[in-house]
C-alpha positions in Angstrom: -5.4 -3.3 -20.9 -7.5 -6.1 -18.4 -7.8 -3.3 -15.5 -11.5 -1.3 -15.8 -9.0 2.2 -16.2 -4.9 2.8 -15.9 -4.7 0.5 -13.0 -2.5 -1.5 -14.4 0.2 1.0 -15.3 0.4 1.7 -12.2 0.2 -1.5 -11.4 2.6 -3.3 -13.3 5.3 0.3 -13.0 5.4 -0.9 -9.5 6.7 -4.1 -9.2 8.0 -6.9 -11.2 8.0 -10.1 -12.9 7.4 -12.4 -10.0 5.3 -11.9 -6.6 2.0 -12.9 -5.3 -1.3 -11.4 -5.8 -4.6 -11.9 -3.5 -7.9 -10.4 -6.1 -11.3 -10.4 -4.1 -14.3 -9.8 -6.0 -12.3 -11.5 -9.1 -15.3 -11.3 -11.5 -13.2 -12.6 -14.9 -10.2 -13.2 -15.4 -9.4 -10.3 -18.7 -12.9 -7.9 -18.4 -11.3 -5.6 -15.5 -8.8 -7.6 -14.2 -6.5 -5.7 -11.8 -4.5 -9.3 -11.5 -3.9 -10.9 -14.8 -1.6 -8.8 -16.4 1.0 -10.1 -13.1 -0.1 -13.4 -14.0 1.1 -12.8 -17.7 4.6 -12.1 -16.1 4.7 -15.1 -13.7 3.2 -14.0 -10.9 0.8 -17.2 -8.8 -1.9 -16.1 -6.4 -5.6 -16.7 -5.1 -8.7 -15.2 -6.8 -11.8 -15.1 -4.5 -15.3 -14.9 -6.5 -18.7 -15.7 -4.8 -20.9 -14.5 -7.7 -22.0 -19.0 -9.4 -22.2 -17.3 -13.1 -18.4 -15.1 -12.6 -16.7 -18.2 -10.5 -17.2 -20.9 -13.8 -14.8 -19.1 -16.0 -12.3 -18.4 -13.3 -12.2 -21.8 -12.8 -11.8 -22.7 -16.0 -8.9 -20.3 -17.2 -6.6 -21.0 -14.1 -7.3 -24.6 -14.2 -3.3 -26.6 -13.7 -2.1 -23.2 -12.6 -0.4 -22.3 -9.6 -3.6 -19.5 -8.8 -6.3 -21.0 -6.6 -9.6 -19.5 -7.3 -12.2 -19.9 -4.8 -16.2 -19.6 -5.4 -17.2 -17.7 -2.1 -17.5 -13.8 -0.7 -15.0 -12.6 2.1 -17.3 -11.0 5.3 -16.8 -10.8 8.3 -18.1 -13.6 9.5 -17.6 -17.4 8.2 -20.9 -19.7 7.7 -23.3 -18.6 4.6 -24.8 -14.8 3.6 -27.3 -13.7 1.0 -25.4 -11.9 -2.8 -27.0 -9.9 -5.0 -26.0 -12.2 -8.2 -26.2 -10.0 -11.0 -25.7 -12.2 -13.8 -22.8 -12.6 -14.7 -21.9 -8.8 -14.9 -19.2 -6.7 -12.3 -22.4 -5.4 -10.3 -22.9 -8.8 -8.1 -23.2 -7.6 -4.3 -24.3 -8.0 -0.8 -25.4 -4.7 0.0 -29.2 -3.9 -0.8 -28.0 -0.5 -1.4 -26.0 -1.3 -4.0 -28.5 -2.9 -5.5 -31.4 -0.9 -5.1 -29.7 2.2 -6.5 -28.0 -0.2 -9.6 -31.7 -1.5 -10.2 -33.5 2.0 -9.6 -31.3 4.2 -11.8 -30.1 1.3 -14.4 -32.8 -1.3 -14.7 -29.8 -3.9 -13.2 -31.5 -6.7 -12.2 -30.6 -8.8 -9.4 -30.8 -12.7 -8.1 -30.4 -13.3 -4.5 -29.1 -16.0 -3.4 -26.8 -17.9 -1.2 -23.1 -18.1 -0.9 -20.5 -19.3 1.3 -18.3 -17.6 2.7 -15.5 -17.0 5.2 -13.3 -14.7 6.7 -10.3 -13.8 4.9 -8.1 -16.0 8.4 -10.0 -18.6 7.4 -10.0 -18.9 4.5 -6.0 -18.5 3.9 -6.3 -21.6 6.4 -7.5 -23.5 2.9 -4.5 -21.3 0.5 -0.9 -22.5 0.2 -0.3 -18.1 -0.6 -0.5 -16.8 3.0 1.2 -13.6 1.8 0.9 -11.2 -0.7 2.9 -8.5 -2.8 -0.5 -6.9 -4.1 -4.2 -7.1 -3.3 -7.3 -5.9 -4.9 -10.0 -5.5 -3.3 -13.7 -4.9 -6.0 -16.5 -5.9 -3.6 -19.5 -3.4 -4.7 -19.9 -2.5 -1.0 -16.8 0.7 0.5 -17.7 -0.5 4.4 -17.0 -4.4 3.0 -14.1 -3.6 1.4 -12.7 -1.4 4.0 -13.2 -4.3 6.9 -11.7 -6.7 4.0 -8.2 -4.3 3.9 -8.4 -4.4 7.4 -8.6 -8.6 7.5 -4.7 -8.1 5.6 -1.5 -8.7 7.0 -0.4 -6.0 5.4 3.6 -7.7 6.1 4.8 -8.0 2.3 1.8 -6.3 0.8 4.0 -3.3 -1.4 0.5 -2.0 -3.1 -3.0 -2.7 -2.6 -6.5 -1.1 -4.9 -8.9 -0.3 -3.5 -12.7 0.3 -5.1 -13.7 2.5 -3.3 -15.9 5.5 -3.2 -14.8 9.2 -2.7 -16.8 9.8 0.8 -14.4 6.5 2.4 -10.7 7.5 0.9 -10.1 9.6 4.7 -10.9 6.7 6.9 -8.7 4.4 3.9 -5.7 6.3 4.0 -5.6 6.9 7.6 -5.6 3.5 8.3 -2.8 3.0 5.2 -0.8 5.9 7.5 2.3 5.7 5.8 1.5 4.6 2.1 1.3 6.7 -0.7 -1.3 7.3 -2.9 -0.1 6.8 -6.4 -3.5 6.8 -8.6 -7.4 7.4 -8.6 -10.1 7.8 -9.7 -13.8 8.2 -9.8 -14.1 3.4 -8.5 -11.0 2.9 -6.7 -7.7 4.0 -5.2 -3.7 2.7 -5.8 -1.4 2.7 -2.7 1.3 2.4 -2.1 4.7 1.8 0.5 
């Protein structure tokens, strides 16, 4: 299993063998991946990862495939943004509070760097993919994750996996009214049509 917990079984049970995914905060092609099993079924799509320590691994893995890999962050503006990079760990974030918590509670180390950032619509102008069947958002920041979710054109989306703490799930469910929660754990919530 590639996903962090049991997300993968819900994703695979919902979808068939073809589709298009969008993975924002992709991190790694095998570790904690909500899209790798879909890729192995024949899916295509986009992976977005701002960490310069993680992006090259994704780029190499998906080289010569129909998966596009972008080394940038998705935010509310296009330009540059400061990223606290966890040097290849799954904790990189633009959220200083997130970084402070992990530094204080667990001794995690971060380097402050500048990375390119795009709104989702600006990044999609570079991509051949415009519509998605599955969207995974894992950006180590609840507010940013919700803001990115609100940038997604939900027309063709059948399922979303969003990293989001319990305190923000009421807002997510309100925004996604009519969608059904099929799974949740301490990190993620999965909603489908």
